[in-house]
N, CA, C and O atoms as a Tripos MOL2 file, in Angstrom:
@<TRIPOS>MOLECULE
protein
  236   235    59     0     0
PROTEIN
NO_CHARGES

@<TRIPOS>ATOM
      1 N         -24.9920   39.7560  -80.6780 N.3       1 MET1
      2 CA        -25.8220   40.6570  -81.4950 C.3       1 MET1
      3 C         -26.6980   41.5320  -80.5910 C.2       1 MET1
      4 O         -26.8220   42.7400  -80.7930 O.2       1 MET1
      5 N         -27.2890   40.8950  -79.6080 N.am      2 GLN2
      6 CA        -28.1700   41.6360  -78.6950 C.3       2 GLN2
      7 C         -27.3830   42.7040  -77.9360 C.2       2 GLN2
      8 O         -27.8430   43.8290  -77.7440 O.2       2 GLN2
      9 N         -26.1860   42.3130  -77.5140 N.am      3 LYS3
     10 CA        -25.3480   43.2210  -76.7380 C.3       3 LYS3
     11 C         -24.9380   44.4320  -77.5810 C.2       3 LYS3
     12 O         -24.9040   45.5660  -77.1020 O.2       3 LYS3
     13 N         -24.6300   44.1560  -78.8450 N.am      4 LYS4
     14 CA        -24.1960   45.2180  -79.7480 C.3       4 LYS4
     15 C         -25.3140   46.2550  -79.9280 C.2       4 LYS4
     16 O         -25.0660   47.4610  -79.8960 O.2       4 LYS4
     17 N         -26.5300   45.7730  -80.1160 N.am      5 GLN5
     18 CA        -27.6660   46.6770  -80.2940 C.3       5 GLN5
     19 C         -27.9080   47.5080  -79.0400 C.2       5 GLN5
     20 O         -28.2320   48.6930  -79.1160 O.2       5 GLN5
     21 N         -27.7460   46.8730  -77.8970 N.am      6 GLU6
     22 CA        -27.9410   47.5700  -76.6240 C.3       6 GLU6
     23 C         -26.9310   48.7060  -76.4860 C.2       6 GLU6
     24 O         -27.2650   49.8140  -76.0640 O.2       6 GLU6
     25 N         -25.6940   48.4010  -76.8500 N.am      7 LYS7
     26 CA        -24.6350   49.4040  -76.7850 C.3       7 LYS7
     27 C         -24.9710   50.5800  -77.6970 C.2       7 LYS7
     28 O         -24.8250   51.7450  -77.3290 O.2       7 LYS7
     29 N         -25.4220   50.2350  -78.8920 N.am      8 LYS8
     30 CA        -25.7580   51.2580  -79.8760 C.3       8 LYS8
     31 C         -26.8840   52.1560  -79.3580 C.2       8 LYS8
     32 O         -26.8430   53.3770  -79.5060 O.2       8 LYS8
     33 N         -27.8880   51.5220  -78.7490 N.am      9 ARG9
     34 CA        -29.0350   52.2740  -78.2460 C.3       9 ARG9
     35 C         -28.5980   53.2350  -77.1400 C.2       9 ARG9
     36 O         -29.0210   54.3900  -77.0980 O.2       9 ARG9
     37 N         -27.7370   52.7300  -76.2430 N.am     10 LEU10
     38 CA        -27.2330   53.5680  -75.1560 C.3      10 LEU10
     39 C         -26.4360   54.7400  -75.7130 C.2      10 LEU10
     40 O         -26.5420   55.8690  -75.2340 O.2      10 LEU10
     41 N         -25.6380   54.4490  -76.7310 N.am     11 PHE11
     42 CA        -24.8120   55.4900  -77.3380 C.3      11 PHE11
     43 C         -25.6880   56.5960  -77.9190 C.2      11 PHE11
     44 O         -25.4260   57.7810  -77.7130 O.2      11 PHE11
     45 N         -26.7260   56.1990  -78.6450 N.am     12 PHE12
     46 CA        -27.6090   57.1920  -79.2570 C.3      12 PHE12
     47 C         -28.3790   57.9820  -78.2070 C.2      12 PHE12
     48 O         -28.6180   59.1800  -78.3570 O.2      12 PHE12
     49 N         -28.7650   57.2760  -77.1310 N.am     13 ARG13
     50 CA        -29.5090   57.9500  -76.0670 C.3      13 ARG13
     51 C         -28.6260   59.0220  -75.4140 C.2      13 ARG13
     52 O         -29.0780   60.1340  -75.1410 O.2      13 ARG13
     53 N         -27.3520   58.6610  -75.1690 N.am     14 ASN14
     54 CA        -26.4270   59.6190  -74.5640 C.3      14 ASN14
     55 C         -26.1590   60.7890  -75.4990 C.2      14 ASN14
     56 O         -26.0210   61.9320  -75.0630 O.2      14 ASN14
     57 N         -26.0890   60.4870  -76.7830 N.am     15 ARG15
     58 CA        -25.8130   61.5410  -77.7550 C.3      15 ARG15
     59 C         -26.9580   62.5450  -77.7880 C.2      15 ARG15
     60 O         -26.7310   63.7550  -77.8060 O.2      15 ARG15
     61 N         -28.1750   62.0440  -77.7970 N.am     16 SER16
     62 CA        -29.3280   62.9450  -77.8490 C.3      16 SER16
     63 C         -29.4460   63.7480  -76.5550 C.2      16 SER16
     64 O         -29.8980   64.8930  -76.5630 O.2      16 SER16
     65 N         -29.0290   63.1300  -75.4340 N.am     17 ARG17
     66 CA        -29.0920   63.8380  -74.1570 C.3      17 ARG17
     67 C         -28.0460   64.9560  -74.1430 C.2      17 ARG17
     68 O         -28.2950   66.0470  -73.6290 O.2      17 ARG17
     69 N         -26.8660   64.6670  -74.7170 N.am     18 ASN18
     70 CA        -25.7980   65.6650  -74.7230 C.3      18 ASN18
     71 C         -26.1370   66.8400  -75.6340 C.2      18 ASN18
     72 O         -25.7330   67.9750  -75.3800 O.2      18 ASN18
     73 N         -26.8710   66.5560  -76.6830 N.am     19 ARG19
     74 CA        -27.1920   67.6040  -77.6440 C.3      19 ARG19
     75 C         -28.0120   68.7170  -76.9850 C.2      19 ARG19
     76 O         -27.8530   69.8900  -77.3200 O.2      19 ARG19
     77 N         -28.8870   68.3440  -76.0480 N.am     20 SER20
     78 CA        -29.7390   69.3420  -75.3940 C.3      20 SER20
     79 C         -28.9370   70.2310  -74.4450 C.2      20 SER20
     80 O         -29.3920   71.3120  -74.0710 O.2      20 SER20
     81 N         -27.7320   69.7730  -74.0520 N.am     21 HIS21
     82 CA        -26.9170   70.5780  -73.1380 C.3      21 HIS21
     83 C         -26.1630   71.6770  -73.8800 C.2      21 HIS21
     84 O         -25.8030   72.6950  -73.2900 O.2      21 HIS21
     85 N         -25.9250   71.4710  -75.1680 N.am     22 PHE22
     86 CA        -25.2110   72.4890  -75.9330 C.3      22 PHE22
     87 C         -26.0890   73.7220  -76.0860 C.2      22 PHE22
     88 O         -27.2900   73.5960  -76.3240 O.2      22 PHE22
     89 N         -25.5130   74.9090  -75.9540 N.am     23 PRO23
     90 CA        -26.3170   76.1210  -76.1490 C.3      23 PRO23
     91 C         -26.7120   76.2700  -77.6120 C.2      23 PRO23
     92 O         -25.8900   76.0720  -78.5070 O.2      23 PRO23
     93 N         -27.9510   76.6140  -77.8480 N.am     24 GLN24
     94 CA        -28.4040   76.8070  -79.2180 C.3      24 GLN24
     95 C         -27.9090   78.1620  -79.7180 C.2      24 GLN24
     96 O         -27.6560   79.0560  -78.9110 O.2      24 GLN24
     97 N         -27.7640   78.3320  -81.0390 N.am     25 PRO25
     98 CA        -27.3150   79.6270  -81.5620 C.3      25 PRO25
     99 C         -28.2270   80.7680  -81.1130 C.2      25 PRO25
    100 O         -27.7540   81.8620  -80.8060 O.2      25 PRO25
    101 N         -29.5260   80.5110  -81.0770 N.am     26 PHE26
    102 CA        -30.4690   81.5000  -80.5550 C.3      26 PHE26
    103 C         -31.2470   80.8840  -79.4050 C.2      26 PHE26
    104 O         -32.2030   80.1470  -79.6480 O.2      26 PHE26
    105 N         -30.8730   81.1570  -78.1670 N.am     27 PRO27
    106 CA        -31.6380   80.6240  -77.0360 C.3      27 PRO27
    107 C         -33.0640   81.1510  -77.0610 C.2      27 PRO27
    108 O         -33.3250   82.2580  -77.5320 O.2      27 PRO27
    109 N         -33.9870   80.3380  -76.5440 N.am     28 LYS28
    110 CA        -35.4010   80.7280  -76.5670 C.3      28 LYS28
    111 C         -35.6310   82.0160  -75.7990 C.2      28 LYS28
    112 O         -36.4510   82.8440  -76.1960 O.2      28 LYS28
    113 N         -34.9050   82.1900  -74.6950 N.am     29 ARG29
    114 CA        -35.0870   83.3880  -73.8790 C.3      29 ARG29
    115 C         -34.7080   84.6370  -74.6740 C.2      29 ARG29
    116 O         -35.3740   85.6690  -74.5950 O.2      29 ARG29
    117 N         -33.6160   84.5180  -75.4450 N.am     30 PHE30
    118 CA        -33.1490   85.6440  -76.2560 C.3      30 PHE30
    119 C         -34.1660   85.9820  -77.3410 C.2      30 PHE30
    120 O         -34.4230   87.1530  -77.6200 O.2      30 PHE30
    121 N         -34.7470   84.9400  -77.9510 N.am     31 LEU31
    122 CA        -35.7620   85.1580  -78.9820 C.3      31 LEU31
    123 C         -36.9850   85.8490  -78.4000 C.2      31 LEU31
    124 O         -37.5450   86.7560  -79.0160 O.2      31 LEU31
    125 N         -37.4020   85.4170  -77.2050 N.am     32 CYS32
    126 CA        -38.5470   86.0430  -76.5350 C.3      32 CYS32
    127 C         -38.2500   87.5040  -76.2470 C.2      32 CYS32
    128 O         -39.1100   88.3680  -76.4180 O.2      32 CYS32
    129 N         -37.0160   87.7760  -75.8030 N.am     33 PHE33
    130 CA        -36.6090   89.1470  -75.5060 C.3      33 PHE33
    131 C         -36.6580   90.0060  -76.7660 C.2      33 PHE33
    132 O         -37.1290   91.1430  -76.7340 O.2      33 PHE33
    133 N         -36.1670   89.4530  -77.8800 N.am     34 LEU34
    134 CA        -36.1860   90.1890  -79.1460 C.3      34 LEU34
    135 C         -37.6130   90.4860  -79.5780 C.2      34 LEU34
    136 O         -37.9220   91.5880  -80.0290 O.2      34 LEU34
    137 N         -38.4800   89.4840  -79.4330 N.am     35 LEU35
    138 CA        -39.8770   89.6410  -79.8150 C.3      35 LEU35
    139 C         -40.5290   90.7500  -78.9970 C.2      35 LEU35
    140 O         -41.2360   91.6020  -79.5360 O.2      35 LEU35
    141 N         -40.2820   90.7280  -77.6910 N.am     36 LEU36
    142 CA        -40.8420   91.7370  -76.7970 C.3      36 LEU36
    143 C         -40.3180   93.1220  -77.1650 C.2      36 LEU36
    144 O         -41.0680   94.0980  -77.1970 O.2      36 LEU36
    145 N         -39.0180   93.1870  -77.4420 N.am     37 LEU37
    146 CA        -38.3890   94.4680  -77.7810 C.3      37 LEU37
    147 C         -38.9950   95.0470  -79.0580 C.2      37 LEU37
    148 O         -39.3390   96.2280  -79.1050 O.2      37 LEU37
    149 N         -39.1250   94.2150  -80.0900 N.am     38 SER38
    150 CA        -39.6730   94.6930  -81.3600 C.3      38 SER38
    151 C         -41.1340   95.1100  -81.1900 C.2      38 SER38
    152 O         -41.5930   96.0660  -81.8160 O.2      38 SER38
    153 N         -41.8630   94.3760  -80.3300 N.am     39 TRP39
    154 CA        -43.2680   94.6980  -80.0620 C.3      39 TRP39
    155 C         -43.3670   96.0610  -79.3810 C.2      39 TRP39
    156 O         -44.2080   96.8800  -79.7500 O.2      39 TRP39
    157 N         -42.5090   96.3060  -78.3850 N.am     40 LYS40
    158 CA        -42.5140   97.5860  -77.6780 C.3      40 LYS40
    159 C         -42.1360   98.7200  -78.6130 C.2      40 LYS40
    160 O         -42.7330   99.7960  -78.5660 O.2      40 LYS40
    161 N         -41.1430   98.4840  -79.4650 N.am     41 ILE41
    162 CA        -40.7000   99.5180  -80.4050 C.3      41 ILE41
    163 C         -41.8280   99.8610  -81.3680 C.2      41 ILE41
    164 O         -42.0620  101.0320  -81.6650 O.2      41 ILE41
    165 N         -42.5280   98.8370  -81.8560 N.am     42 SER42
    166 CA        -43.6100   99.0840  -82.8140 C.3      42 SER42
    167 C         -44.7420   99.8670  -82.1550 C.2      42 SER42
    168 O         -45.3340  100.7460  -82.7810 O.2      42 SER42
    169 N         -45.0480   99.5530  -80.8900 N.am     43 ILE43
    170 CA        -46.0960  100.2820  -80.1670 C.3      43 ILE43
    171 C         -45.6710  101.7350  -79.9660 C.2      43 ILE43
    172 O         -46.4610  102.6610  -80.1500 O.2      43 ILE43
    173 N         -44.4020  101.9170  -79.5810 N.am     44 PHE44
    174 CA        -43.8770  103.2650  -79.3590 C.3      44 PHE44
    175 C         -43.9030  104.0640  -80.6600 C.2      44 PHE44
    176 O         -44.2760  105.2370  -80.6700 O.2      44 PHE44
    177 N         -43.5000  103.4160  -81.7620 N.am     45 ALA45
    178 CA        -43.4890  104.0810  -83.0590 C.3      45 ALA45
    179 C         -44.9120  104.4550  -83.4750 C.2      45 ALA45
    180 O         -45.1430  105.5310  -84.0270 O.2      45 ALA45
    181 N         -45.8640  103.5570  -83.2040 N.am     46 GLY46
    182 CA        -47.2650  103.8360  -83.5380 C.3      46 GLY46
    183 C         -47.7860  105.0280  -82.7670 C.2      46 GLY46
    184 O         -48.4730  105.8810  -83.3290 O.2      46 GLY46
    185 N         -47.4670  105.0980  -81.4760 N.am     47 ALA47
    186 CA        -47.8970  106.2180  -80.6430 C.3      47 ALA47
    187 C         -47.2410  107.5040  -81.1290 C.2      47 ALA47
    188 O         -47.8760  108.5580  -81.1750 O.2      47 ALA47
    189 N         -45.9790  107.4090  -81.4860 N.am     48 PHE48
    190 CA        -45.2370  108.5740  -81.9660 C.3      48 PHE48
    191 C         -45.8390  109.0890  -83.2700 C.2      48 PHE48
    192 O         -45.9860  110.2970  -83.4540 O.2      48 PHE48
    193 N         -46.1910  108.1670  -84.1810 N.am     49 ASN49
    194 CA        -46.7970  108.5540  -85.4520 C.3      49 ASN49
    195 C         -48.1340  109.2450  -85.2320 C.2      49 ASN49
    196 O         -48.4500  110.2160  -85.9200 O.2      49 ASN49
    197 N         -48.9170  108.7560  -84.2850 N.am     50 LYS50
    198 CA        -50.2160  109.3720  -83.9780 C.3      50 LYS50
    199 C         -50.0190  110.8040  -83.5130 C.2      50 LYS50
    200 O         -50.7100  111.7150  -83.9680 O.2      50 LYS50
    201 N         -49.0620  111.0000  -82.5930 N.am     51 LYS51
    202 CA        -48.7900  112.3400  -82.0770 C.3      51 LYS51
    203 C         -48.3320  113.2510  -83.2010 C.2      51 LYS51
    204 O         -48.7490  114.4060  -83.2860 O.2      51 LYS51
    205 N         -47.4770  112.7280  -84.0600 N.am     52 GLU52
    206 CA        -46.9560  113.5130  -85.1700 C.3      52 GLU52
    207 C         -48.0960  113.9270  -86.1060 C.2      52 GLU52
    208 O         -48.1450  115.0690  -86.5620 O.2      52 GLU52
    209 N         -49.0030  113.0020  -86.3870 N.am     53 LYS53
    210 CA        -50.1440  113.3070  -87.2520 C.3      53 LYS53
    211 C         -51.0070  114.3950  -86.6320 C.2      53 LYS53
    212 O         -51.4570  115.3100  -87.3210 O.2      53 LYS53
    213 N         -51.2380  114.2900  -85.3150 N.am     54 GLU54
    214 CA        -52.0370  115.3060  -84.6270 C.3      54 GLU54
    215 C         -51.3730  116.6710  -84.7250 C.2      54 GLU54
    216 O         -52.0380  117.6800  -84.9560 O.2      54 GLU54
    217 N         -50.0620  116.6940  -84.5480 N.am     55 ILE55
    218 CA        -49.3250  117.9660  -84.6380 C.3      55 ILE55
    219 C         -49.4620  118.5430  -86.0410 C.2      55 ILE55
    220 O         -49.6960  119.7400  -86.2050 O.2      55 ILE55
    221 N         -49.3170  117.6880  -87.0540 N.am     56 TRP56
    222 CA        -49.4210  118.1560  -88.4350 C.3      56 TRP56
    223 C         -50.8310  118.6780  -88.7210 C.2      56 TRP56
    224 O         -50.9980  119.6860  -89.4080 O.2      56 TRP56
    225 N         -51.8420  117.9860  -88.1890 N.am     57 GLN57
    226 CA        -53.2250  118.4060  -88.4370 C.3      57 GLN57
    227 C         -53.5150  119.7290  -87.7330 C.2      57 GLN57
    228 O         -54.2500  120.5650  -88.2600 O.2      57 GLN57
    229 N         -52.9400  119.9240  -86.5400 N.am     58 ASN58
    230 CA        -53.1680  121.1700  -85.8100 C.3      58 ASN58
    231 C         -52.4960  122.3490  -86.4920 C.2      58 ASN58
    232 O         -52.9630  123.4810  -86.3660 O.2      58 ASN58
    233 N         -51.4200  122.1080  -87.2040 N.am     59 MET59
    234 CA        -50.7530  123.1810  -87.9340 C.3      59 MET59
    235 C         -51.5940  123.5140  -89.1630 C.2      59 MET59
    236 O         -51.2300  124.3970  -89.9400 O.2      59 MET59
@<TRIPOS>BOND
     1     1     2 1
     2     2     3 1
     3     3     4 2
     4     3     5 am
     5     5     6 1
     6     6     7 1
     7     7     8 2
     8     7     9 am
     9     9    10 1
    10    10    11 1
    11    11    12 2
    12    11    13 am
    13    13    14 1
    14    14    15 1
    15    15    16 2
    16    15    17 am
    17    17    18 1
    18    18    19 1
    19    19    20 2
    20    19    21 am
    21    21    22 1
    22    22    23 1
    23    23    24 2
    24    23    25 am
    25    25    26 1
    26    26    27 1
    27    27    28 2
    28    27    29 am
    29    29    30 1
    30    30    31 1
    31    31    32 2
    32    31    33 am
    33    33    34 1
    34    34    35 1
    35    35    36 2
    36    35    37 am
    37    37    38 1
    38    38    39 1
    39    39    40 2
    40    39    41 am
    41    41    42 1
    42    42    43 1
    43    43    44 2
    44    43    45 am
    45    45    46 1
    46    46    47 1
    47    47    48 2
    48    47    49 am
    49    49    50 1
    50    50    51 1
    51    51    52 2
    52    51    53 am
    53    53    54 1
    54    54    55 1
    55    55    56 2
    56    55    57 am
    57    57    58 1
    58    58    59 1
    59    59    60 2
    60    59    61 am
    61    61    62 1
    62    62    63 1
    63    63    64 2
    64    63    65 am
    65    65    66 1
    66    66    67 1
    67    67    68 2
    68    67    69 am
    69    69    70 1
    70    70    71 1
    71    71    72 2
    72    71    73 am
    73    73    74 1
    74    74    75 1
    75    75    76 2
    76    75    77 am
    77    77    78 1
    78    78    79 1
    79    79    80 2
    80    79    81 am
    81    81    82 1
    82    82    83 1
    83    83    84 2
    84    83    85 am
    85    85    86 1
    86    86    87 1
    87    87    88 2
    88    87    89 am
    89    89    90 1
    90    90    91 1
    91    91    92 2
    92    91    93 am
    93    93    94 1
    94    94    95 1
    95    95    96 2
    96    95    97 am
    97    97    98 1
    98    98    99 1
    99    99   100 2
   100    99   101 am
   101   101   102 1
   102   102   103 1
   103   103   104 2
   104   103   105 am
   105   105   106 1
   106   106   107 1
   107   107   108 2
   108   107   109 am
   109   109   110 1
   110   110   111 1
   111   111   112 2
   112   111   113 am
   113   113   114 1
   114   114   115 1
   115   115   116 2
   116   115   117 am
   117   117   118 1
   118   118   119 1
   119   119   120 2
   120   119   121 am
   121   121   122 1
   122   122   123 1
   123   123   124 2
   124   123   125 am
   125   125   126 1
   126   126   127 1
   127   127   128 2
   128   127   129 am
   129   129   130 1
   130   130   131 1
   131   131   132 2
   132   131   133 am
   133   133   134 1
   134   134   135 1
   135   135   136 2
   136   135   137 am
   137   137   138 1
   138   138   139 1
   139   139   140 2
   140   139   141 am
   141   141   142 1
   142   142   143 1
   143   143   144 2
   144   143   145 am
   145   145   146 1
   146   146   147 1
   147   147   148 2
   148   147   149 am
   149   149   150 1
   150   150   151 1
   151   151   152 2
   152   151   153 am
   153   153   154 1
   154   154   155 1
   155   155   156 2
   156   155   157 am
   157   157   158 1
   158   158   159 1
   159   159   160 2
   160   159   161 am
   161   161   162 1
   162   162   163 1
   163   163   164 2
   164   163   165 am
   165   165   166 1
   166   166   167 1
   167   167   168 2
   168   167   169 am
   169   169   170 1
   170   170   171 1
   171   171   172 2
   172   171   173 am
   173   173   174 1
   174   174   175 1
   175   175   176 2
   176   175   177 am
   177   177   178 1
   178   178   179 1
   179   179   180 2
   180   179   181 am
   181   181   182 1
   182   182   183 1
   183   183   184 2
   184   183   185 am
   185   185   186 1
   186   186   187 1
   187   187   188 2
   188   187   189 am
   189   189   190 1
   190   190   191 1
   191   191   192 2
   192   191   193 am
   193   193   194 1
   194   194   195 1
   195   195   196 2
   196   195   197 am
   197   197   198 1
   198   198   199 1
   199   199   200 2
   200   199   201 am
   201   201   202 1
   202   202   203 1
   203   203   204 2
   204   203   205 am
   205   205   206 1
   206   206   207 1
   207   207   208 2
   208   207   209 am
   209   209   210 1
   210   210   211 1
   211   211   212 2
   212   211   213 am
   213   213   214 1
   214   214   215 1
   215   215   216 2
   216   215   217 am
   217   217   218 1
   218   218   219 1
   219   219   220 2
   220   219   221 am
   221   221   222 1
   222   222   223 1
   223   223   224 2
   224   223   225 am
   225   225   226 1
   226   226   227 1
   227   227   228 2
   228   227   229 am
   229   229   230 1
   230   230   231 1
   231   231   232 2
   232   231   233 am
   233   233   234 1
   234   234   235 1
   235   235   236 2
@<TRIPOS>SUBSTRUCTURE
     1 MET1         2 RESIDUE 1 A MET
     2 GLN2         6 RESIDUE 1 A GLN
     3 LYS3        10 RESIDUE 1 A LYS
     4 LYS4        14 RESIDUE 1 A LYS
     5 GLN5        18 RESIDUE 1 A GLN
     6 GLU6        22 RESIDUE 1 A GLU
     7 LYS7        26 RESIDUE 1 A LYS
     8 LYS8        30 RESIDUE 1 A LYS
     9 ARG9        34 RESIDUE 1 A ARG
    10 LEU10       38 RESIDUE 1 A LEU
    11 PHE11       42 RESIDUE 1 A PHE
    12 PHE12       46 RESIDUE 1 A PHE
    13 ARG13       50 RESIDUE 1 A ARG
    14 ASN14       54 RESIDUE 1 A ASN
    15 ARG15       58 RESIDUE 1 A ARG
    16 SER16       62 RESIDUE 1 A SER
    17 ARG17       66 RESIDUE 1 A ARG
    18 ASN18       70 RESIDUE 1 A ASN
    19 ARG19       74 RESIDUE 1 A ARG
    20 SER20       78 RESIDUE 1 A SER
    21 HIS21       82 RESIDUE 1 A HIS
    22 PHE22       86 RESIDUE 1 A PHE
    23 PRO23       90 RESIDUE 1 A PRO
    24 GLN24       94 RESIDUE 1 A GLN
    25 PRO25       98 RESIDUE 1 A PRO
    26 PHE26      102 RESIDUE 1 A PHE
    27 PRO27      106 RESIDUE 1 A PRO
    28 LYS28      110 RESIDUE 1 A LYS
    29 ARG29      114 RESIDUE 1 A ARG
    30 PHE30      118 RESIDUE 1 A PHE
    31 LEU31      122 RESIDUE 1 A LEU
    32 CYS32      126 RESIDUE 1 A CYS
    33 PHE33      130 RESIDUE 1 A PHE
    34 LEU34      134 RESIDUE 1 A LEU
    35 LEU35      138 RESIDUE 1 A LEU
    36 LEU36      142 RESIDUE 1 A LEU
    37 LEU37      146 RESIDUE 1 A LEU
    38 SER38      150 RESIDUE 1 A SER
    39 TRP39      154 RESIDUE 1 A TRP
    40 LYS40      158 RESIDUE 1 A LYS
    41 ILE41      162 RESIDUE 1 A ILE
    42 SER42      166 RESIDUE 1 A SER
    43 ILE43      170 RESIDUE 1 A ILE
    44 PHE44      174 RESIDUE 1 A PHE
    45 ALA45      178 RESIDUE 1 A ALA
    46 GLY46      182 RESIDUE 1 A GLY
    47 ALA47      186 RESIDUE 1 A ALA
    48 PHE48      190 RESIDUE 1 A PHE
    49 ASN49      194 RESIDUE 1 A ASN
    50 LYS50      198 RESIDUE 1 A LYS
    51 LYS51      202 RESIDUE 1 A LYS
    52 GLU52      206 RESIDUE 1 A GLU
    53 LYS53      210 RESIDUE 1 A LYS
    54 GLU54      214 RESIDUE 1 A GLU
    55 ILE55      218 RESIDUE 1 A ILE
    56 TRP56      222 RESIDUE 1 A TRP
    57 GLN57      226 RESIDUE 1 A GLN
    58 ASN58      230 RESIDUE 1 A ASN
    59 MET59      234 RESIDUE 1 A MET
């Protein structure tokens, strides 16, 4: 009985270790890159909108 439980524990430990080796559908690095990209785009769009408003006001 003791041996069986030990085997089971080792099996689960190996399984959980193997799971971390599989690539996730969205790697953290990719998510960070997307976040940075969207942040830069939003800043650029905000700056562009400000310039556009100034142009409209000057007209």
